[in-house]
N, CA, C and O atoms as CSV, one atom per row, in Angstrom:
chain,resi,resn,atom,element,x,y,z
A,1,MET,N,N,28.079,-54.808,25.091
A,1,MET,CA,C,27.580,-54.084,23.938
A,1,MET,C,C,26.467,-53.126,24.348
A,1,MET,O,O,26.483,-51.955,23.967
A,2,ILE,N,N,25.508,-53.613,25.118
A,2,ILE,CA,C,24.387,-52.776,25.550
A,2,ILE,C,C,24.890,-51.693,26.497
A,2,ILE,O,O,24.416,-50.558,26.463
A,3,ASP,N,N,25.863,-52.058,27.352
A,3,ASP,CA,C,26.417,-51.056,28.266
A,3,ASP,C,C,27.135,-49.952,27.492
A,3,ASP,O,O,27.071,-48.781,27.866
A,4,ALA,N,N,27.808,-50.325,26.430
A,4,ALA,CA,C,28.514,-49.336,25.617
A,4,ALA,C,C,27.510,-48.407,24.934
A,4,ALA,O,O,27.729,-47.198,24.858
A,5,LEU,N,N,26.405,-48.980,24.437
A,5,LEU,CA,C,25.366,-48.157,23.809
A,5,LEU,C,C,24.698,-47.251,24.837
A,5,LEU,O,O,24.368,-46.106,24.528
A,6,ASN,N,N,24.496,-47.745,26.040
A,6,ASN,CA,C,23.874,-46.935,27.093
A,6,ASN,C,C,24.741,-45.736,27.473
A,6,ASN,O,O,24.211,-44.729,27.940
A,7,THR,N,N,26.027,-45.815,27.290
A,7,THR,CA,C,26.899,-44.687,27.630
A,7,THR,C,C,27.183,-43.794,26.414
A,7,THR,O,O,27.324,-42.578,26.549
A,8,ILE,N,N,27.264,-44.406,25.230
A,8,ILE,CA,C,27.618,-43.642,24.033
A,8,ILE,C,C,26.409,-42.872,23.477
A,8,ILE,O,O,26.556,-41.718,23.075
A,9,LEU,N,N,25.222,-43.490,23.446
A,9,LEU,CA,C,24.043,-42.846,22.853
A,9,LEU,C,C,23.653,-41.558,23.582
A,9,LEU,O,O,23.397,-40.565,22.902
A,10,PRO,N,N,23.591,-41.505,24.896
A,10,PRO,CA,C,23.261,-40.208,25.528
A,10,PRO,C,C,24.289,-39.116,25.233
A,10,PRO,O,O,23.927,-37.953,25.054
A,11,VAL,N,N,25.566,-39.488,25.183
A,11,VAL,CA,C,26.597,-38.505,24.863
A,11,VAL,C,C,26.404,-38.006,23.434
A,11,VAL,O,O,26.509,-36.808,23.174
A,12,PHE,N,N,26.124,-38.920,22.509
A,12,PHE,CA,C,25.893,-38.554,21.111
A,12,PHE,C,C,24.664,-37.646,20.994
A,12,PHE,O,O,24.696,-36.658,20.260
A,13,ILE,N,N,23.588,-37.969,21.707
A,13,ILE,CA,C,22.373,-37.145,21.679
A,13,ILE,C,C,22.649,-35.773,22.275
A,13,ILE,O,O,22.156,-34.773,21.752
A,14,TYR,N,N,23.424,-35.697,23.356
A,14,TYR,CA,C,23.761,-34.405,23.954
A,14,TYR,C,C,24.577,-33.548,23.001
A,14,TYR,O,O,24.372,-32.337,22.913
A,15,ILE,N,N,25.501,-34.177,22.288
A,15,ILE,CA,C,26.303,-33.433,21.313
A,15,ILE,C,C,25.420,-32.889,20.198
A,15,ILE,O,O,25.578,-31.740,19.784
A,16,LEU,N,N,24.480,-33.717,19.705
A,16,LEU,CA,C,23.556,-33.255,18.664
A,16,LEU,C,C,22.657,-32.130,19.177
A,16,LEU,O,O,22.392,-31.178,18.443
A,17,LEU,N,N,22.188,-32.219,20.407
A,17,LEU,CA,C,21.352,-31.162,20.977
A,17,LEU,C,C,22.131,-29.864,21.148
A,17,LEU,O,O,21.585,-28.783,20.927
A,18,ILE,N,N,23.394,-29.955,21.538
A,18,ILE,CA,C,24.236,-28.760,21.658
A,18,ILE,C,C,24.439,-28.122,20.288
A,18,ILE,O,O,24.378,-26.900,20.154
A,19,ALA,N,N,24.682,-28.950,19.268
A,19,ALA,CA,C,24.856,-28.433,17.909
A,19,ALA,C,C,23.564,-27.771,17.425
A,19,ALA,O,O,23.598,-26.718,16.789
A,20,LEU,N,N,22.427,-28.397,17.731
A,20,LEU,CA,C,21.131,-27.824,17.343
A,20,LEU,C,C,20.890,-26.505,18.060
A,20,LEU,O,O,20.358,-25.568,17.465
A,21,LEU,N,N,21.267,-26.417,19.311
A,21,LEU,CA,C,21.115,-25.180,20.073
A,21,LEU,C,C,21.997,-24.075,19.494
A,21,LEU,O,O,21.558,-22.931,19.373
A,22,VAL,N,N,23.222,-24.405,19.140
A,22,VAL,CA,C,24.128,-23.413,18.553
A,22,VAL,C,C,23.588,-22.933,17.213
A,22,VAL,O,O,23.606,-21.733,16.938
A,23,VAL,N,N,23.109,-23.846,16.376
A,23,VAL,CA,C,22.542,-23.469,15.080
A,23,VAL,C,C,21.319,-22.586,15.291
A,23,VAL,O,O,21.138,-21.604,14.571
A,24,GLY,N,N,20.480,-22.918,16.261
A,24,GLY,CA,C,19.293,-22.105,16.557
A,24,GLY,C,C,19.664,-20.710,17.013
A,24,GLY,O,O,19.019,-19.741,16.614
A,25,ILE,N,N,20.693,-20.586,17.844
A,25,ILE,CA,C,21.145,-19.269,18.298
A,25,ILE,C,C,21.677,-18.450,17.128
A,25,ILE,O,O,21.381,-17.260,17.016
A,26,ILE,N,N,22.461,-19.080,16.256
A,26,ILE,CA,C,23.011,-18.375,15.093
A,26,ILE,C,C,21.889,-17.909,14.171
A,26,ILE,O,O,21.900,-16.772,13.699
A,27,LEU,N,N,20.922,-18.788,13.914
A,27,LEU,CA,C,19.790,-18.395,13.064
A,27,LEU,C,C,18.968,-17.281,13.711
A,27,LEU,O,O,18.490,-16.383,13.018
A,28,GLY,N,N,18.803,-17.332,15.023
A,28,GLY,CA,C,18.080,-16.272,15.721
A,28,GLY,C,C,18.774,-14.929,15.599
A,28,GLY,O,O,18.121,-13.909,15.380
A,29,ILE,N,N,20.096,-14.922,15.740
A,29,ILE,CA,C,20.858,-13.677,15.603
A,29,ILE,C,C,20.753,-13.136,14.178
A,29,ILE,O,O,20.574,-11.934,13.979
A,30,LYS,N,N,20.866,-14.024,13.188
A,30,LYS,CA,C,20.741,-13.586,11.796
A,30,LYS,C,C,19.333,-13.059,11.519
A,30,LYS,O,O,19.173,-12.096,10.768
A,31,LEU,N,N,18.321,-13.670,12.109
A,31,LEU,CA,C,16.948,-13.214,11.939
A,31,LEU,C,C,16.766,-11.818,12.551
A,31,LEU,O,O,16.097,-10.968,11.964
A,32,ILE,N,N,17.349,-11.585,13.707
A,32,ILE,CA,C,17.261,-10.271,14.338
A,32,ILE,C,C,17.943,-9.212,13.477
A,32,ILE,O,O,17.418,-8.108,13.326
A,33,ILE,N,N,19.095,-9.531,12.916
A,33,ILE,CA,C,19.806,-8.599,12.040
A,33,ILE,C,C,18.972,-8.299,10.794
A,33,ILE,O,O,18.885,-7.148,10.365
A,34,THR,N,N,18.363,-9.330,10.218
A,34,THR,CA,C,17.535,-9.150,9.024
A,34,THR,C,C,16.321,-8.288,9.334
A,34,THR,O,O,15.958,-7.419,8.541
A,35,ILE,N,N,15.697,-8.519,10.471
A,35,ILE,CA,C,14.526,-7.723,10.847
A,35,ILE,C,C,14.907,-6.269,11.068
A,35,ILE,O,O,14.138,-5.375,10.713
A,36,ASP,N,N,16.077,-6.009,11.646
A,36,ASP,CA,C,16.545,-4.634,11.808
A,36,ASP,C,C,16.748,-3.951,10.456
A,36,ASP,O,O,16.391,-2.786,10.285
A,37,LYS,N,N,17.325,-4.683,9.496
A,37,LYS,CA,C,17.514,-4.112,8.156
A,37,LYS,C,C,16.176,-3.817,7.494
A,37,LYS,O,O,16.015,-2.774,6.860
A,38,VAL,N,N,15.217,-4.725,7.635
A,38,VAL,CA,C,13.885,-4.516,7.056
A,38,VAL,C,C,13.216,-3.306,7.707
A,38,VAL,O,O,12.567,-2.517,7.021
A,39,ASN,N,N,13.367,-3.154,9.015
A,39,ASN,CA,C,12.793,-1.992,9.695
A,39,ASN,C,C,13.401,-0.696,9.189
A,39,ASN,O,O,12.693,0.298,9.028
A,40,ASP,N,N,14.720,-0.693,8.933
A,40,ASP,CA,C,15.364,0.494,8.377
A,40,ASP,C,C,14.810,0.837,7.006
A,40,ASP,O,O,14.562,2.006,6.708
A,41,VAL,N,N,14.612,-0.183,6.163
A,41,VAL,CA,C,14.066,0.044,4.825
A,41,VAL,C,C,12.634,0.571,4.918
A,41,VAL,O,O,12.268,1.496,4.192
A,42,VAL,N,N,11.829,-0.004,5.795
A,42,VAL,CA,C,10.443,0.437,5.952
A,42,VAL,C,C,10.403,1.874,6.465
A,42,VAL,O,O,9.584,2.668,6.002
A,43,ASP,N,N,11.269,2.219,7.407
A,43,ASP,CA,C,11.327,3.597,7.903
A,43,ASP,C,C,11.726,4.566,6.796
A,43,ASP,O,O,11.179,5.665,6.707
A,44,ASP,N,N,12.674,4.168,5.953
A,44,ASP,CA,C,13.105,5.007,4.848
A,44,ASP,C,C,11.968,5.215,3.850
A,44,ASP,O,O,11.751,6.329,3.373
A,45,ILE,N,N,11.256,4.159,3.541
A,45,ILE,CA,C,10.126,4.253,2.611
A,45,ILE,C,C,9.031,5.140,3.205
A,45,ILE,O,O,8.420,5.935,2.491
A,46,THR,N,N,8.785,5.008,4.496
A,46,THR,CA,C,7.768,5.833,5.154
A,46,THR,C,C,8.154,7.306,5.091
A,46,THR,O,O,7.302,8.156,4.830
A,47,ASP,N,N,9.424,7.619,5.324
A,47,ASP,CA,C,9.886,9.004,5.230
A,47,ASP,C,C,9.708,9.554,3.815
A,47,ASP,O,O,9.278,10.694,3.641
A,48,LYS,N,N,10.033,8.753,2.815
A,48,LYS,CA,C,9.894,9.207,1.430
A,48,LYS,C,C,8.434,9.411,1.057
A,48,LYS,O,O,8.107,10.375,0.365
A,49,VAL,N,N,7.554,8.529,1.498
A,49,VAL,CA,C,6.130,8.679,1.211
A,49,VAL,C,C,5.583,9.914,1.910
A,49,VAL,O,O,4.786,10.654,1.333
A,50,ASN,N,N,6.009,10.144,3.156
A,50,ASN,CA,C,5.547,11.333,3.872
A,50,ASN,C,C,6.034,12.614,3.213
A,50,ASN,O,O,5.340,13.630,3.250
A,51,SER,N,N,7.212,12.582,2.613
A,51,SER,CA,C,7.703,13.769,1.913
A,51,SER,C,C,6.889,14.031,0.650
A,51,SER,O,O,6.813,15.174,0.199
A,52,LEU,N,N,6.288,13.013,0.078
A,52,LEU,CA,C,5.468,13.183,-1.127
A,52,LEU,C,C,4.015,13.516,-0.805
A,52,LEU,O,O,3.249,13.832,-1.715
A,53,ASN,N,N,3.617,13.454,0.460
A,53,ASN,CA,C,2.227,13.739,0.815
A,53,ASN,C,C,1.819,15.149,0.425
A,53,ASN,O,O,0.688,15.361,-0.012
A,54,GLY,N,N,2.725,16.128,0.574
A,54,GLY,CA,C,2.414,17.500,0.172
A,54,GLY,C,C,2.116,17.592,-1.316
A,54,GLY,O,O,1.189,18.286,-1.732
A,55,LEU,N,N,2.902,16.894,-2.105
A,55,LEU,CA,C,2.672,16.884,-3.549
A,55,LEU,C,C,1.327,16.240,-3.873
A,55,LEU,O,O,0.583,16.736,-4.720
A,56,PHE,N,N,1.021,15.142,-3.202
A,56,PHE,CA,C,-0.255,14.471,-3.440
A,56,PHE,C,C,-1.430,15.357,-3.038
A,56,PHE,O,O,-2.454,15.372,-3.722
A,57,ARG,N,N,-1.295,16.099,-1.931
A,57,ARG,CA,C,-2.363,17.024,-1.518
A,57,ARG,C,C,-2.555,18.116,-2.562
A,57,ARG,O,O,-3.684,18.494,-2.872
A,58,MET,N,N,-1.438,18.627,-3.107
A,58,MET,CA,C,-1.530,19.677,-4.115
A,58,MET,C,C,-2.227,19.152,-5.369
A,58,MET,O,O,-3.112,19.809,-5.916
A,59,VAL,N,N,-1.825,17.974,-5.816
A,59,VAL,CA,C,-2.452,17.372,-7.006
A,59,VAL,C,C,-3.929,17.123,-6.748
A,59,VAL,O,O,-4.758,17.341,-7.632
A,60,ASN,N,N,-4.268,16.667,-5.545
A,60,ASN,CA,C,-5.663,16.425,-5.203
A,60,ASN,C,C,-6.460,17.726,-5.224
A,60,ASN,O,O,-7.591,17.752,-5.709
A,61,GLY,N,N,-5.879,18.806,-4.701
A,61,GLY,CA,C,-6.557,20.098,-4.723
A,61,GLY,C,C,-6.781,20.591,-6.135
A,61,GLY,O,O,-7.852,21.105,-6.455
A,62,VAL,N,N,-5.767,20.437,-6.992
A,62,VAL,CA,C,-5.891,20.873,-8.389
A,62,VAL,C,C,-6.969,20.071,-9.102
A,62,VAL,O,O,-7.775,20.637,-9.841
A,63,THR,N,N,-6.993,18.769,-8.892
A,63,THR,CA,C,-8.012,17.956,-9.563
A,63,THR,C,C,-9.405,18.273,-9.034
A,63,THR,O,O,-10.376,18.230,-9.790
A,64,ASP,N,N,-9.516,18.593,-7.740
A,64,ASP,CA,C,-10.829,18.985,-7.207
A,64,ASP,C,C,-11.311,20.287,-7.843
A,64,ASP,O,O,-12.478,20.402,-8.218
A,65,ARG,N,N,-10.413,21.268,-7.966
A,65,ARG,CA,C,-10.789,22.536,-8.607
A,65,ARG,C,C,-11.140,22.317,-10.070
A,65,ARG,O,O,-12.119,22.870,-10.572
A,66,PHE,N,N,-10.338,21.510,-10.751
A,66,PHE,CA,C,-10.612,21.216,-12.172
A,66,PHE,C,C,-11.957,20.526,-12.318
A,66,PHE,O,O,-12.710,20.815,-13.248
A,67,ASN,N,N,-12.257,19.616,-11.402
A,67,ASN,CA,C,-13.534,18.916,-11.443
A,67,ASN,C,C,-14.689,19.889,-11.214
A,67,ASN,O,O,-15.718,19.791,-11.882
A,68,ALA,N,N,-14.531,20.820,-10.283
A,68,ALA,CA,C,-15.591,21.802,-10.015
A,68,ALA,C,C,-15.811,22.702,-11.229
A,68,ALA,O,O,-16.950,22.986,-11.600
A,69,ILE,N,N,-14.715,23.148,-11.844
A,69,ILE,CA,C,-14.834,24.014,-13.028
A,69,ILE,C,C,-15.496,23.258,-14.169
A,69,ILE,O,O,-16.378,23.792,-14.841
A,70,THR,N,N,-15.079,22.026,-14.390
A,70,THR,CA,C,-15.670,21.242,-15.483
A,70,THR,C,C,-17.138,20.954,-15.222
A,70,THR,O,O,-17.957,20.958,-16.142
A,71,SER,N,N,-17.462,20.707,-13.966
A,71,SER,CA,C,-18.861,20.448,-13.621
A,71,SER,C,C,-19.713,21.687,-13.889
A,71,SER,O,O,-20.802,21.572,-14.450
A,72,LYS,N,N,-19.236,22.868,-13.497
A,72,LYS,CA,C,-19.978,24.104,-13.756
A,72,LYS,C,C,-20.108,24.365,-15.250
A,72,LYS,O,O,-21.170,24.766,-15.726
A,73,LEU,N,N,-19.023,24.136,-15.986
A,73,LEU,CA,C,-19.050,24.348,-17.436
A,73,LEU,C,C,-20.037,23.389,-18.095
A,73,LEU,O,O,-20.794,23.783,-18.983
A,74,THR,N,N,-20.026,22.151,-17.665
A,74,THR,CA,C,-20.951,21.160,-18.235
A,74,THR,C,C,-22.393,21.524,-17.917
A,74,THR,O,O,-23.266,21.422,-18.779
A,75,ASP,N,N,-22.648,21.949,-16.679
A,75,ASP,CA,C,-24.009,22.359,-16.319
A,75,ASP,C,C,-24.467,23.551,-17.151
A,75,ASP,O,O,-25.623,23.604,-17.570
A,76,THR,N,N,-23.573,24.509,-17.394
A,76,THR,CA,C,-23.916,25.673,-18.201
A,76,THR,C,C,-24.243,25.275,-19.632
A,76,THR,O,O,-25.234,25.735,-20.200
A,77,VAL,N,N,-23.419,24.429,-20.208
A,77,VAL,CA,C,-23.648,23.985,-21.586
A,77,VAL,C,C,-24.952,23.197,-21.683
A,77,VAL,O,O,-25.708,23.376,-22.638
A,78,VAL,N,N,-25.223,22.338,-20.722
A,78,VAL,CA,C,-26.453,21.550,-20.752
A,78,VAL,C,C,-27.667,22.458,-20.603
A,78,VAL,O,O,-28.679,22.258,-21.274
A,79,SER,N,N,-27.572,23.459,-19.723
A,79,SER,CA,C,-28.719,24.367,-19.564
A,79,SER,C,C,-28.942,25.192,-20.826
A,79,SER,O,O,-30.088,25.444,-21.199
A,80,LEU,N,N,-27.855,25.624,-21.499
A,80,LEU,CA,C,-28.018,26.355,-22.754
A,80,LEU,C,C,-28.666,25.477,-23.823
A,80,LEU,O,O,-29.552,25.921,-24.553
A,81,ILE,N,N,-28.218,24.241,-23.904
A,81,ILE,CA,C,-28.788,23.332,-24.898
A,81,ILE,C,C,-30.257,23.064,-24.593
A,81,ILE,O,O,-31.081,22.996,-25.506
A,82,SER,N,N,-30.586,22.911,-23.318
A,82,SER,CA,C,-31.996,22.659,-22.983
A,82,SER,C,C,-32.845,23.898,-23.244
A,82,SER,O,O,-34.007,23.763,-23.627
A,83,LYS,N,N,-32.302,25.106,-23.049
A,83,LYS,CA,C,-33.046,26.323,-23.366
A,83,LYS,C,C,-33.294,26.428,-24.865
A,83,LYS,O,O,-34.384,26.794,-25.305
A,84,ILE,N,N,-32.258,26.100,-25.645
A,84,ILE,CA,C,-32.422,26.125,-27.099
A,84,ILE,C,C,-33.464,25.099,-27.522
A,84,ILE,O,O,-34.294,25.379,-28.387
A,85,GLY,N,N,-33.429,23.929,-26.929
A,85,GLY,CA,C,-34.420,22.895,-27.251
A,85,GLY,C,C,-35.815,23.303,-26.828
A,85,GLY,O,O,-36.774,23.030,-27.551
A,86,ASN,N,N,-35.959,23.946,-25.685
A,86,ASN,CA,C,-37.275,24.394,-25.222
A,86,ASN,C,C,-37.816,25.517,-26.092
A,86,ASN,O,O,-39.020,25.565,-26.344
A,87,SER,N,N,-36.955,26.428,-26.564
A,87,SER,CA,C,-37.437,27.514,-27.423
A,87,SER,C,C,-37.889,26.963,-28.771
A,87,SER,O,O,-38.838,27.488,-29.352
A,88,ARG,N,N,-37.248,25.937,-29.277
A,88,ARG,CA,C,-37.669,25.331,-30.542
A,88,ARG,C,C,-38.998,24.620,-30.362
A,88,ARG,O,O,-39.820,24.618,-31.279
A,89,ARG,N,N,-39.224,24.031,-29.229
A,89,ARG,CA,C,-40.502,23.357,-28.968
A,89,ARG,C,C,-41.620,24.378,-28.909
A,89,ARG,O,O,-42.717,24.126,-29.407
A,90,LYS,N,N,-41.354,25.537,-28.301
A,90,LYS,CA,C,-42.389,26.579,-28.236
A,90,LYS,C,C,-42.710,27.084,-29.636
A,90,LYS,O,O,-43.870,27.341,-29.960
A,91,ASP,N,N,-41.658,27.229,-30.482
A,91,ASP,CA,C,-41.909,27.668,-31.862
A,91,ASP,C,C,-42.711,26.639,-32.612
A,91,ASP,O,O,-43.596,27.001,-33.387
A,92,ASP,N,N,-42.433,25.360,-32.410
A,92,ASP,CA,C,-43.165,24.292,-33.085
A,92,ASP,C,C,-44.599,24.247,-32.580
A,92,ASP,O,O,-45.513,23.957,-33.352
A,93,ASP,N,N,-44.814,24.530,-31.288
A,93,ASP,CA,C,-46.166,24.518,-30.735
A,93,ASP,C,C,-46.992,25.688,-31.280
A,93,ASP,O,O,-48.211,25.573,-31.412
A,94,ASP,N,N,-46.354,26.789,-31.591
A,94,ASP,CA,C,-47.068,27.945,-32.117
A,94,ASP,C,C,-47.643,27.665,-33.502
A,94,ASP,O,O,-48.697,28.203,-33.842
A,95,TYR,N,N,-46.990,26.850,-34.297
A,95,TYR,CA,C,-47.457,26.548,-35.641
A,95,TYR,C,C,-48.561,25.529,-35.641
A,95,TYR,O,O,-49.260,25.402,-36.647
A,96,GLU,N,N,-48.751,24.816,-34.596
A,96,GLU,CA,C,-49.777,23.760,-34.604
A,96,GLU,C,C,-51.093,24.278,-34.376
A,96,GLU,O,O,-52.061,23.518,-34.353
């Protein structure tokens, strides 16, 4: 009985190890294929984002110009309001 186990168990373990090795190789190949597909998708997304960079630069330039114009307009309006307020203070000081 023990002699039979001594001969059968190593053969059984070798068969299981061979099956595990085959499964590992198959999973490795599938993993490589999946990684290649993911790389293709990432490259495609990168190309599409790079094609939109010009549009983003244009929008950024327009918003910068709009911001500069609005800032100048706001400064002008604030200075006019402060001049009007200062002239009213001078008129009020004249009556005192």
